[in-house]
C-alpha positions as YAML, in Angstrom:
chain: A
units: angstrom
residues:
- id: 1
  name: UNK
  ca: [37.90, 58.32, -167.18]
- id: 2
  name: UNK
  ca: [38.06, 55.48, -169.69]
- id: 3
  name: UNK
  ca: [38.95, 52.96, -166.94]
- id: 4
  name: UNK
  ca: [35.96, 54.05, -164.87]
- id: 5
  name: UNK
  ca: [33.71, 53.71, -167.91]
- id: 6
  name: UNK
  ca: [34.84, 50.14, -168.52]
- id: 7
  name: UNK
  ca: [34.42, 49.23, -164.84]
- id: 8
  name: UNK
  ca: [30.86, 50.59, -164.86]
- id: 9
  name: UNK
  ca: [30.21, 48.73, -168.13]
- id: 10
  name: UNK
  ca: [31.41, 45.46, -166.60]
- id: 11
  name: UNK
  ca: [29.28, 46.00, -163.51]
- id: 12
  name: UNK
  ca: [26.15, 46.62, -165.61]
- id: 13
  name: UNK
  ca: [26.72, 43.57, -167.83]
- id: 14
  name: UNK
  ca: [27.47, 41.34, -164.83]
- id: 15
  name: UNK
  ca: [24.42, 42.61, -162.94]
- id: 16
  name: UNK
  ca: [22.10, 42.05, -165.91]
- id: 17
  name: UNK
  ca: [23.48, 38.59, -166.66]
- id: 18
  name: UNK
  ca: [23.27, 37.24, -163.10]
- id: 19
  name: UNK
  ca: [19.89, 38.90, -162.56]
- id: 20
  name: UNK
  ca: [18.47, 36.99, -165.52]
- id: 21
  name: UNK
  ca: [20.22, 33.78, -164.43]
- id: 22
  name: UNK
  ca: [18.90, 34.00, -160.86]
- id: 23
  name: UNK
  ca: [15.41, 34.85, -162.15]
- id: 24
  name: UNK
  ca: [15.49, 31.82, -164.43]
- id: 25
  name: UNK
  ca: [16.71, 29.46, -161.69]
- id: 26
  name: UNK
  ca: [14.20, 30.77, -159.14]
- id: 27
  name: UNK
  ca: [16.77, 32.35, -156.80]
- id: 28
  name: UNK
  ca: [16.83, 35.86, -155.39]
- id: 29
  name: UNK
  ca: [17.48, 38.06, -158.46]
- id: 30
  name: UNK
  ca: [18.37, 41.19, -156.50]
- id: 31
  name: UNK
  ca: [21.16, 39.40, -154.70]
- id: 32
  name: UNK
  ca: [22.39, 37.93, -157.97]
- id: 33
  name: UNK
  ca: [22.52, 41.38, -159.54]
- id: 34
  name: UNK
  ca: [24.71, 42.62, -156.67]
- id: 35
  name: UNK
  ca: [27.10, 39.69, -156.91]
- id: 36
  name: UNK
  ca: [27.27, 39.89, -160.71]
- id: 37
  name: UNK
  ca: [27.96, 43.63, -160.63]
- id: 38
  name: UNK
  ca: [30.81, 43.17, -158.17]
- id: 39
  name: UNK
  ca: [32.37, 40.31, -160.15]
- id: 40
  name: UNK
  ca: [32.00, 42.20, -163.44]
- id: 41
  name: UNK
  ca: [33.58, 45.36, -162.07]
- id: 42
  name: UNK
  ca: [36.53, 43.54, -160.49]
- id: 43
  name: UNK
  ca: [36.98, 41.39, -163.60]
- id: 44
  name: UNK
  ca: [37.09, 44.38, -165.92]
- id: 45
  name: UNK
  ca: [39.51, 46.15, -163.59]
- id: 46
  name: UNK
  ca: [41.87, 43.16, -163.48]
- id: 47
  name: UNK
  ca: [41.75, 42.68, -167.26]
- id: 48
  name: UNK
  ca: [42.33, 46.36, -168.05]
- id: 49
  name: UNK
  ca: [45.09, 47.23, -165.57]
- id: 50
  name: UNK
  ca: [47.92, 45.63, -167.61]
- id: 51
  name: UNK
  ca: [46.55, 47.22, -170.79]
- id: 52
  name: UNK
  ca: [46.42, 50.74, -169.36]
- id: 53
  name: UNK
  ca: [49.82, 50.27, -167.75]
- id: 54
  name: UNK
  ca: [51.25, 49.32, -171.15]
- id: 55
  name: UNK
  ca: [49.63, 52.36, -172.78]
- id: 56
  name: UNK
  ca: [51.01, 54.64, -170.06]
- id: 57
  name: UNK
  ca: [54.46, 53.18, -170.53]
- id: 58
  name: UNK
  ca: [54.33, 53.88, -174.24]
- id: 59
  name: UNK
  ca: [53.16, 57.47, -173.66]
- id: 60
  name: UNK
  ca: [49.64, 57.26, -175.11]
- id: 61
  name: UNK
  ca: [47.23, 59.44, -173.09]
- id: 62
  name: UNK
  ca: [43.91, 58.03, -171.89]
- id: 63
  name: UNK
  ca: [41.05, 58.53, -174.30]
- id: 64
  name: UNK
  ca: [43.24, 58.86, -177.40]
- id: 65
  name: UNK
  ca: [43.78, 56.14, -180.01]
- id: 66
  name: UNK
  ca: [47.11, 54.38, -179.85]
- id: 67
  name: UNK
  ca: [49.31, 55.36, -182.76]
- id: 68
  name: UNK
  ca: [52.05, 53.30, -184.26]
- id: 69
  name: UNK
  ca: [55.18, 53.68, -182.20]
- id: 70
  name: UNK
  ca: [58.41, 54.12, -184.16]
- id: 71
  name: UNK
  ca: [61.47, 52.80, -182.37]
- id: 72
  name: UNK
  ca: [64.23, 55.35, -182.02]
- id: 73
  name: UNK
  ca: [67.75, 55.12, -180.74]
- id: 74
  name: UNK
  ca: [68.92, 56.91, -177.66]
- id: 75
  name: UNK
  ca: [71.50, 58.88, -179.61]
- id: 76
  name: UNK
  ca: [68.94, 60.21, -182.11]
- id: 77
  name: UNK
  ca: [66.87, 62.17, -179.56]
- id: 78
  name: UNK
  ca: [68.43, 63.31, -176.29]
- id: 79
  name: UNK
  ca: [66.44, 62.35, -173.23]
- id: 80
  name: UNK
  ca: [65.63, 65.27, -170.98]
- id: 81
  name: UNK
  ca: [65.58, 64.81, -167.23]
- id: 82
  name: UNK
  ca: [61.82, 65.36, -167.08]
- id: 83
  name: UNK
  ca: [61.23, 62.75, -169.76]
- id: 84
  name: UNK
  ca: [63.46, 60.29, -167.91]
- id: 85
  name: UNK
  ca: [61.60, 60.88, -164.65]
- id: 86
  name: UNK
  ca: [58.26, 60.46, -166.43]
- id: 87
  name: UNK
  ca: [59.41, 57.21, -168.00]
- id: 88
  name: UNK
  ca: [60.53, 55.86, -164.62]
- id: 89
  name: UNK
  ca: [57.22, 56.86, -163.09]
- id: 90
  name: UNK
  ca: [55.30, 55.05, -165.82]
- id: 91
  name: UNK
  ca: [57.50, 51.99, -165.48]
- id: 92
  name: UNK
  ca: [56.89, 51.98, -161.73]
- id: 93
  name: UNK
  ca: [53.15, 52.35, -162.33]
- id: 94
  name: UNK
  ca: [53.19, 49.39, -164.71]
- id: 95
  name: UNK
  ca: [55.09, 47.28, -162.18]
- id: 96
  name: UNK
  ca: [52.71, 48.09, -159.35]
- id: 97
  name: UNK
  ca: [49.68, 47.62, -161.60]
- id: 98
  name: UNK
  ca: [50.88, 44.18, -162.68]
- id: 99
  name: UNK
  ca: [51.55, 43.17, -159.08]
- id: 100
  name: UNK
  ca: [48.12, 44.42, -158.02]
- id: 101
  name: UNK
  ca: [46.49, 42.46, -160.84]
- id: 102
  name: UNK
  ca: [48.39, 39.32, -159.86]
- id: 103
  name: UNK
  ca: [47.44, 39.62, -156.17]
- id: 104
  name: UNK
  ca: [43.82, 40.32, -157.08]
- id: 105
  name: UNK
  ca: [43.74, 37.26, -159.31]
- id: 106
  name: UNK
  ca: [45.27, 35.07, -156.60]
- id: 107
  name: UNK
  ca: [42.80, 36.39, -154.01]
- id: 108
  name: UNK
  ca: [39.90, 35.52, -156.30]
- id: 109
  name: UNK
  ca: [41.29, 32.03, -156.83]
- id: 110
  name: UNK
  ca: [41.71, 31.59, -153.07]
- id: 111
  name: UNK
  ca: [38.11, 32.67, -152.46]
- id: 112
  name: UNK
  ca: [36.83, 30.22, -155.07]
- id: 113
  name: UNK
  ca: [39.01, 27.44, -153.60]
- id: 114
  name: UNK
  ca: [37.74, 28.14, -150.06]
- id: 115
  name: UNK
  ca: [34.05, 28.21, -150.98]
- id: 116
  name: UNK
  ca: [33.56, 24.48, -150.10]
- id: 117
  name: UNK
  ca: [35.24, 25.07, -146.74]
- id: 118
  name: UNK
  ca: [32.94, 28.02, -146.10]
- id: 119
  name: UNK
  ca: [29.92, 25.89, -146.97]
- id: 120
  name: UNK
  ca: [30.96, 23.03, -144.70]
- id: 121
  name: UNK
  ca: [31.73, 25.24, -141.69]
- id: 122
  name: UNK
  ca: [28.59, 27.42, -141.99]
- id: 123
  name: UNK
  ca: [26.32, 24.41, -142.53]
- id: 124
  name: UNK
  ca: [27.80, 22.65, -139.49]
- id: 125
  name: UNK
  ca: [26.87, 25.67, -137.35]
- id: 126
  name: UNK
  ca: [23.25, 25.86, -138.55]
- id: 127
  name: UNK
  ca: [20.21, 24.24, -137.01]
- id: 128
  name: UNK
  ca: [18.86, 21.11, -138.76]
- id: 129
  name: UNK
  ca: [16.02, 23.17, -140.25]
- id: 130
  name: UNK
  ca: [18.37, 25.81, -141.70]
- id: 131
  name: UNK
  ca: [20.87, 23.21, -142.95]
- id: 132
  name: UNK
  ca: [18.12, 21.50, -144.95]
- id: 133
  name: UNK
  ca: [17.26, 24.64, -146.94]
- id: 134
  name: UNK
  ca: [19.29, 24.40, -150.15]
- id: 135
  name: UNK
  ca: [18.37, 27.94, -151.18]
- id: 136
  name: UNK
  ca: [20.07, 29.23, -148.02]
- id: 137
  name: UNK
  ca: [23.29, 27.24, -148.41]
- id: 138
  name: UNK
  ca: [25.39, 30.41, -148.83]
- id: 139
  name: UNK
  ca: [23.75, 32.26, -145.94]
- id: 140
  name: UNK
  ca: [25.38, 32.60, -142.55]
- id: 141
  name: UNK
  ca: [23.66, 30.78, -139.66]
- id: 142
  name: UNK
  ca: [21.10, 32.85, -137.81]
- id: 143
  name: UNK
  ca: [22.54, 31.47, -134.56]
- id: 144
  name: UNK
  ca: [25.54, 29.30, -133.74]
- id: 145
  name: UNK
  ca: [24.36, 25.74, -133.23]
- id: 146
  name: UNK
  ca: [27.33, 24.00, -131.50]
- id: 147
  name: UNK
  ca: [25.27, 20.95, -130.57]
- id: 148
  name: UNK
  ca: [26.10, 19.41, -133.97]
- id: 149
  name: UNK
  ca: [29.77, 19.13, -133.00]
- id: 150
  name: UNK
  ca: [28.94, 17.53, -129.66]
- id: 151
  name: UNK
  ca: [26.63, 14.99, -131.30]
- id: 152
  name: UNK
  ca: [29.14, 14.24, -134.05]
- id: 153
  name: UNK
  ca: [31.98, 13.82, -131.54]
- id: 154
  name: UNK
  ca: [29.90, 11.46, -129.39]
- id: 155
  name: UNK
  ca: [29.12, 9.29, -132.40]
- id: 156
  name: UNK
  ca: [32.57, 9.48, -134.02]
- id: 157
  name: UNK
  ca: [34.69, 9.37, -130.86]
- id: 158
  name: UNK
  ca: [35.49, 5.61, -130.89]
- id: 159
  name: UNK
  ca: [36.11, 5.69, -134.64]
- id: 160
  name: UNK
  ca: [38.40, 8.66, -134.18]
- id: 161
  name: UNK
  ca: [40.50, 6.59, -131.79]
- id: 162
  name: UNK
  ca: [40.65, 3.76, -134.38]
- id: 163
  name: UNK
  ca: [41.83, 6.22, -137.03]
- id: 164
  name: UNK
  ca: [44.62, 7.51, -134.82]
- id: 165
  name: UNK
  ca: [45.81, 4.00, -133.96]
- id: 166
  name: UNK
  ca: [45.69, 2.98, -137.62]
- id: 167
  name: UNK
  ca: [47.33, 6.08, -139.05]
- id: 168
  name: UNK
  ca: [50.11, 6.50, -136.50]
- id: 169
  name: UNK
  ca: [51.17, 2.83, -136.56]
- id: 170
  name: UNK
  ca: [50.98, 2.48, -140.34]
- id: 171
  name: UNK
  ca: [52.78, 5.78, -140.93]
- id: 172
  name: UNK
  ca: [55.65, 5.00, -138.53]
- id: 173
  name: UNK
  ca: [56.15, 1.46, -139.83]
- id: 174
  name: UNK
  ca: [56.02, 2.43, -143.52]
- id: 175
  name: UNK
  ca: [58.40, 5.36, -142.90]
- id: 176
  name: UNK
  ca: [60.98, 3.22, -141.09]
- id: 177
  name: UNK
  ca: [60.80, 0.37, -143.59]
- id: 178
  name: UNK
  ca: [60.92, 2.75, -146.51]
- id: 179
  name: UNK
  ca: [63.96, 4.44, -144.99]
- id: 180
  name: UNK
  ca: [65.77, 1.11, -144.68]
- id: 181
  name: UNK
  ca: [64.83, 0.14, -148.24]
- id: 182
  name: UNK
  ca: [66.04, 3.51, -149.55]
- id: 183
  name: UNK
  ca: [69.32, 3.08, -147.65]
- id: 184
  name: UNK
  ca: [69.95, -0.34, -149.16]
- id: 185
  name: UNK
  ca: [68.98, 0.65, -152.72]
- id: 186
  name: UNK
  ca: [70.98, 3.89, -152.63]
- id: 187
  name: UNK
  ca: [74.21, 2.85, -150.90]
- id: 188
  name: UNK
  ca: [74.56, -0.92, -151.26]
- id: 189
  name: UNK
  ca: [74.96, -2.89, -154.46]
- id: 190
  name: UNK
  ca: [73.60, -6.44, -154.69]
- id: 191
  name: UNK
  ca: [72.61, -8.71, -157.60]
- id: 192
  name: UNK
  ca: [69.20, -7.81, -158.98]
- id: 193
  name: UNK
  ca: [69.02, -4.32, -157.44]
- id: 194
  name: UNK
  ca: [68.17, -2.83, -160.83]
- id: 195
  name: UNK
  ca: [65.21, -5.22, -161.06]
- id: 196
  name: UNK
  ca: [63.95, -5.01, -157.47]
- id: 197
  name: UNK
  ca: [63.64, -1.21, -157.43]
- id: 198
  name: UNK
  ca: [61.50, -0.90, -160.61]
- id: 199
  name: UNK
  ca: [59.28, -3.73, -159.38]
- id: 200
  name: UNK
  ca: [58.75, -1.92, -156.09]
- id: 201
  name: UNK
  ca: [57.90, 1.31, -157.92]
- id: 202
  name: UNK
  ca: [55.39, -0.61, -160.03]
- id: 203
  name: UNK
  ca: [53.35, -1.07, -156.85]
- id: 204
  name: UNK
  ca: [52.62, 2.68, -156.85]
- id: 205
  name: UNK
  ca: [50.54, 2.31, -160.01]
- id: 206
  name: UNK
  ca: [48.41, -0.65, -158.94]
- id: 207
  name: UNK
  ca: [44.87, 0.59, -158.14]
- id: 208
  name: UNK
  ca: [43.24, -0.47, -154.92]
- id: 209
  name: UNK
  ca: [40.28, -2.08, -156.70]
- id: 210
  name: UNK
  ca: [42.43, -4.55, -158.67]
- id: 211
  name: UNK
  ca: [43.85, -6.21, -155.54]
- id: 212
  name: UNK
  ca: [40.88, -5.86, -153.22]
- id: 213
  name: UNK
  ca: [39.59, -9.44, -153.53]
- id: 214
  name: UNK
  ca: [42.97, -11.24, -153.13]
- id: 215
  name: UNK
  ca: [43.93, -8.82, -150.33]
- id: 216
  name: UNK
  ca: [40.67, -9.52, -148.50]
- id: 217
  name: UNK
  ca: [41.23, -13.27, -148.90]
- id: 218
  name: UNK
  ca: [44.81, -13.01, -147.65]
- id: 219
  name: UNK
  ca: [43.82, -11.02, -144.57]
- id: 220
  name: UNK
  ca: [41.14, -13.62, -143.80]
- id: 221
  name: UNK
  ca: [43.62, -16.49, -144.24]
- id: 222
  name: UNK
  ca: [46.03, -15.05, -141.64]
- id: 223
  name: UNK
  ca: [43.12, -14.54, -139.19]
- id: 224
  name: UNK
  ca: [43.33, -10.74, -139.21]
- id: 225
  name: UNK
  ca: [40.04, -10.06, -140.99]
- id: 226
  name: UNK
  ca: [37.99, -7.29, -139.44]
- id: 227
  name: UNK
  ca: [40.87, -6.05, -137.25]
- id: 228
  name: UNK
  ca: [42.94, -2.87, -137.24]
- id: 229
  name: UNK
  ca: [46.10, -4.97, -137.46]
- id: 230
  name: UNK
  ca: [45.17, -6.30, -140.88]
- id: 231
  name: UNK
  ca: [44.34, -2.78, -142.09]
- id: 232
  name: UNK
  ca: [47.70, -1.51, -140.77]
- id: 233
  name: UNK
  ca: [49.55, -4.27, -142.68]
- id: 234
  name: UNK
  ca: [47.67, -3.41, -145.89]
- id: 235
  name: UNK
  ca: [48.57, 0.28, -145.66]
- id: 236
  name: UNK
  ca: [52.21, -0.41, -144.74]
- id: 237
  name: UNK
  ca: [52.69, -2.71, -147.73]
- id: 238
  name: UNK
  ca: [50.85, -0.36, -150.08]
- id: 239
  name: UNK
  ca: [52.86, 2.63, -148.84]
- id: 240
  name: UNK
  ca: [56.30, 1.03, -149.20]
- id: 241
  name: UNK
  ca: [56.83, 1.94, -152.90]
- id: 242
  name: UNK
  ca: [56.39, 5.69, -152.42]
- id: 243
  name: UNK
  ca: [58.32, 5.82, -149.14]
- id: 244
  name: UNK
  ca: [61.17, 3.80, -150.65]
- id: 245
  name: UNK
  ca: [61.32, 6.13, -153.65]
- id: 246
  name: UNK
  ca: [61.46, 9.25, -151.49]
- id: 247
  name: UNK
  ca: [64.21, 7.93, -149.19]
- id: 248
  name: UNK
  ca: [66.19, 6.38, -152.01]
- id: 249
  name: UNK
  ca: [66.33, 9.71, -153.87]
- id: 250
  name: UNK
  ca: [67.26, 11.49, -150.68]
- id: 251
  name: UNK
  ca: [70.04, 9.09, -149.68]
- id: 252
  name: UNK
  ca: [71.55, 9.17, -153.15]
- id: 253
  name: UNK
  ca: [72.76, 12.71, -152.43]
- id: 254
  name: UNK
  ca: [74.56, 11.66, -149.21]
- id: 255
  name: UNK
  ca: [78.31, 11.45, -150.02]
- id: 256
  name: UNK
  ca: [79.50, 7.87, -150.28]
- id: 257
  name: UNK
  ca: [82.70, 8.90, -148.47]
- id: 258
  name: UNK
  ca: [80.68, 9.27, -145.27]
- id: 259
  name: UNK
  ca: [79.52, 5.65, -145.58]
- id: 260
  name: UNK
  ca: [83.07, 4.46, -146.24]
- id: 261
  name: UNK
  ca: [84.40, 6.45, -143.30]
- id: 262
  name: UNK
  ca: [81.80, 4.82, -141.04]
- id: 263
  name: UNK
  ca: [82.76, 1.37, -142.25]
- id: 264
  name: UNK
  ca: [86.44, 2.09, -141.64]
- id: 265
  name: UNK
  ca: [85.60, 3.21, -138.10]
- id: 266
  name: UNK
  ca: [83.98, -0.14, -137.43]
- id: 267
  name: UNK
  ca: [80.31, 0.61, -137.98]
- id: 268
  name: UNK
  ca: [78.47, -2.21, -139.66]
- id: 269
  name: UNK
  ca: [75.41, -2.19, -141.87]
- id: 270
  name: UNK
  ca: [73.00, -1.06, -139.16]
- id: 271
  name: UNK
  ca: [75.62, 1.13, -137.49]
- id: 272
  name: UNK
  ca: [76.06, 3.24, -140.64]
- id: 273
  name: UNK
  ca: [72.31, 3.70, -140.85]
- id: 274
  name: UNK
  ca: [71.90, 4.46, -137.14]
- id: 275
  name: UNK
  ca: [74.77, 6.91, -136.69]
- id: 276
  name: UNK
  ca: [75.16, 8.48, -140.14]
- id: 277
  name: UNK
  ca: [72.05, 8.31, -142.32]
- id: 278
  name: UNK
  ca: [69.25, 8.37, -139.75]
- id: 279
  name: UNK
  ca: [70.27, 11.71, -138.18]
- id: 280
  name: UNK
  ca: [70.33, 13.25, -141.69]
- id: 281
  name: UNK
  ca: [66.88, 11.90, -142.62]
- id: 282
  name: UNK
  ca: [64.63, 14.49, -140.97]
- id: 283
  name: UNK
  ca: [63.50, 16.18, -144.27]
- id: 284
  name: UNK
  ca: [62.71, 12.79, -145.80]
- id: 285
  name: UNK
  ca: [60.77, 11.65, -142.74]
- id: 286
  name: UNK
  ca: [58.74, 14.87, -142.73]
- id: 287
  name: UNK
  ca: [57.67, 14.31, -146.35]
- id: 288
  name: UNK
  ca: [56.84, 10.65, -145.76]
- id: 289
  name: UNK
  ca: [54.92, 11.33, -142.54]
- id: 290
  name: UNK
  ca: [52.79, 14.03, -144.14]
- id: 291
  name: UNK
  ca: [52.14, 11.96, -147.25]
- id: 292
  name: UNK
  ca: [51.33, 8.72, -145.48]
- id: 293
  name: UNK
  ca: [49.33, 10.34, -142.68]
- id: 294
  name: UNK
  ca: [47.12, 12.12, -145.19]
- id: 295
  name: UNK
  ca: [46.66, 9.10, -147.46]
- id: 296
  name: UNK
  ca: [45.90, 6.63, -144.67]
- id: 297
  name: UNK
  ca: [43.65, 8.96, -142.71]
- id: 298
  name: UNK
  ca: [41.47, 9.74, -145.74]
- id: 299
  name: UNK
  ca: [41.41, 6.23, -147.25]
- id: 300
  name: UNK
  ca: [37.98, 4.61, -147.46]
- id: 301
  name: UNK
  ca: [38.01, 1.49, -149.68]
- id: 302
  name: UNK
  ca: [40.35, -0.68, -147.58]
- id: 303
  name: UNK
  ca: [38.74, 0.68, -144.42]
- id: 304
  name: UNK
  ca: [35.20, -0.33, -145.37]
- id: 305
  name: UNK
  ca: [36.29, -3.75, -146.74]
- id: 306
  name: UNK
  ca: [38.84, -5.05, -144.23]
- id: 307
  name: UNK
  ca: [37.28, -3.93, -140.94]
- id: 308
  name: UNK
  ca: [34.19, -4.67, -138.90]
- id: 309
  name: UNK
  ca: [31.94, -2.39, -136.87]
- id: 310
  name: UNK
  ca: [34.29, -2.23, -133.88]
- id: 311
  name: UNK
  ca: [37.46, -1.45, -135.87]
- id: 312
  name: UNK
  ca: [36.10, 0.98, -138.47]
- id: 313
  name: UNK
  ca: [38.06, 4.26, -138.87]
- id: 314
  name: UNK
  ca: [36.43, 7.66, -139.02]
- id: 315
  name: UNK
  ca: [36.00, 7.74, -142.82]
- id: 316
  name: UNK
  ca: [33.61, 4.78, -142.70]
- id: 317
  name: UNK
  ca: [31.75, 6.20, -139.70]
- id: 318
  name: UNK
  ca: [31.43, 9.56, -141.44]
- id: 319
  name: UNK
  ca: [29.90, 7.90, -144.52]
- id: 320
  name: UNK
  ca: [27.41, 6.07, -142.30]
- id: 321
  name: UNK
  ca: [26.64, 9.30, -140.46]
- id: 322
  name: UNK
  ca: [25.42, 10.87, -143.70]
- id: 323
  name: UNK
  ca: [23.45, 7.79, -144.75]
- id: 324
  name: UNK
  ca: [19.69, 7.47, -144.87]
- id: 325
  name: UNK
  ca: [16.90, 9.23, -146.68]
- id: 326
  name: UNK
  ca: [16.39, 12.18, -144.35]
- id: 327
  name: UNK
  ca: [19.85, 13.60, -143.71]
- id: 328
  name: UNK
  ca: [20.44, 16.31, -141.12]
- id: 329
  name: UNK
  ca: [23.21, 18.01, -143.05]
- id: 330
  name: UNK
  ca: [24.57, 19.95, -140.06]
- id: 331
  name: UNK
  ca: [25.63, 16.66, -138.44]
- id: 332
  name: UNK
  ca: [27.78, 15.16, -141.27]
- id: 333
  name: UNK
  ca: [29.27, 18.61, -141.94]
- id: 334
  name: UNK
  ca: [30.32, 18.87, -138.30]
- id: 335
  name: UNK
  ca: [31.77, 15.36, -138.57]
- id: 336
  name: UNK
  ca: [33.64, 16.34, -141.72]
- id: 337
  name: UNK
  ca: [35.23, 19.30, -139.88]
- id: 338
  name: UNK
  ca: [36.30, 17.02, -137.02]
- id: 339
  name: UNK
  ca: [37.70, 14.44, -139.44]
- id: 340
  name: UNK
  ca: [39.69, 17.08, -141.33]
- id: 341
  name: UNK
  ca: [41.29, 18.70, -138.27]
- id: 342
  name: UNK
  ca: [44.11, 16.12, -137.71]
- id: 343
  name: UNK
  ca: [45.46, 16.34, -141.25]
- id: 344
  name: UNK
  ca: [45.09, 20.12, -141.17]
- id: 345
  name: UNK
  ca: [47.16, 20.28, -137.97]
- id: 346
  name: UNK
  ca: [49.82, 18.04, -139.51]
- id: 347
  name: UNK
  ca: [50.16, 20.39, -142.47]
- id: 348
  name: UNK
  ca: [50.23, 23.47, -140.23]
- id: 349
  name: UNK
  ca: [52.95, 22.05, -138.00]
- id: 350
  name: UNK
  ca: [55.10, 20.33, -140.64]
- id: 351
  name: UNK
  ca: [54.07, 22.12, -143.84]
- id: 352
  name: UNK
  ca: [57.08, 24.44, -143.89]
- id: 353
  name: UNK
  ca: [59.36, 21.42, -144.16]
- id: 354
  name: UNK
  ca: [57.27, 19.56, -146.74]
- id: 355
  name: UNK
  ca: [58.45, 21.21, -149.97]
- id: 356
  name: UNK
  ca: [62.01, 21.46, -148.66]
- id: 357
  name: UNK
  ca: [62.10, 17.74, -147.95]
- id: 358
  name: UNK
  ca: [60.26, 16.83, -151.14]
- id: 359
  name: UNK
  ca: [62.88, 18.58, -153.26]
- id: 360
  name: UNK
  ca: [65.81, 17.26, -151.24]
- id: 361
  name: UNK
  ca: [67.94, 15.07, -153.45]
- id: 362
  name: UNK
  ca: [66.24, 16.20, -156.68]
- id: 363
  name: UNK
  ca: [68.71, 19.00, -157.50]
- id: 364
  name: UNK
  ca: [72.46, 18.52, -157.58]
- id: 365
  name: UNK
  ca: [74.86, 21.22, -156.45]
...
């Protein structure tokens, strides 16, 4: 009865608070009262479940004040079978209550995390008139307006092709070069190796803005300004530090005896890499591909600086699609969904290998 009282109390407080907030902000107060009551009730339930489970475990009935519990030894008071069964039941209740509270908390966090996704998808399916009403941003579309996706695809189609060419080429090149660098730094010793590796890692901490002007000038000097090729080179060079680090840590865990056995069998420098290390590198390549694909696909600063109108990737086109004073919000939202699909598919297909490959080589034994 006490739990129900607290749940009702939380619902009333939440309803009153959000009602006043919505009334003050000029929104629909009745809807705010409903949302606040639901959040208050669930919040009170989640907060109180561990407390009541603890009280049950200690044998304090609901509605009675908790008294000071005196610890006793097992030999002082014999435990009857009914008391033992009751204790196990209370322990099981506490375990299930804690698990329920944890799952409820994670579900609430997931809902909060997915709210922007909900807003983007629902806005992309609304008509231009509905999408422009900020007070109706949380409402579902009155009808599905798929024309936004067709218009966005027609305008972003050529830029989507540029993004695929850029991302695939830059990801493959940076992954292969990083793998070779990691192989050399992990299994071969040469003068200055302890200096070269830290200098390469230092490149991970150089912000894009600090090298933008000299990079732009360099790309212009080699006659690649405004082309996808120059943008690919920039991303390959900028991605080498992180790809080298990942592969170097991964190859460190490969037994050196395998390398020596390959050398004894007649395999040279490239033979050892081709026949021994490369077949073992799948987890490392998965991590690098996901990382580089995501970073390059979503990058904007290099893309808007080093390209021209014909070679712009989708991130630049998406920013231009939302430009202007009168924005039809359903159109850029539909474009955002289309731009996010490739990286989402990469994570869906390769996500199960990502953490496994990321941790490979980090734990010995």
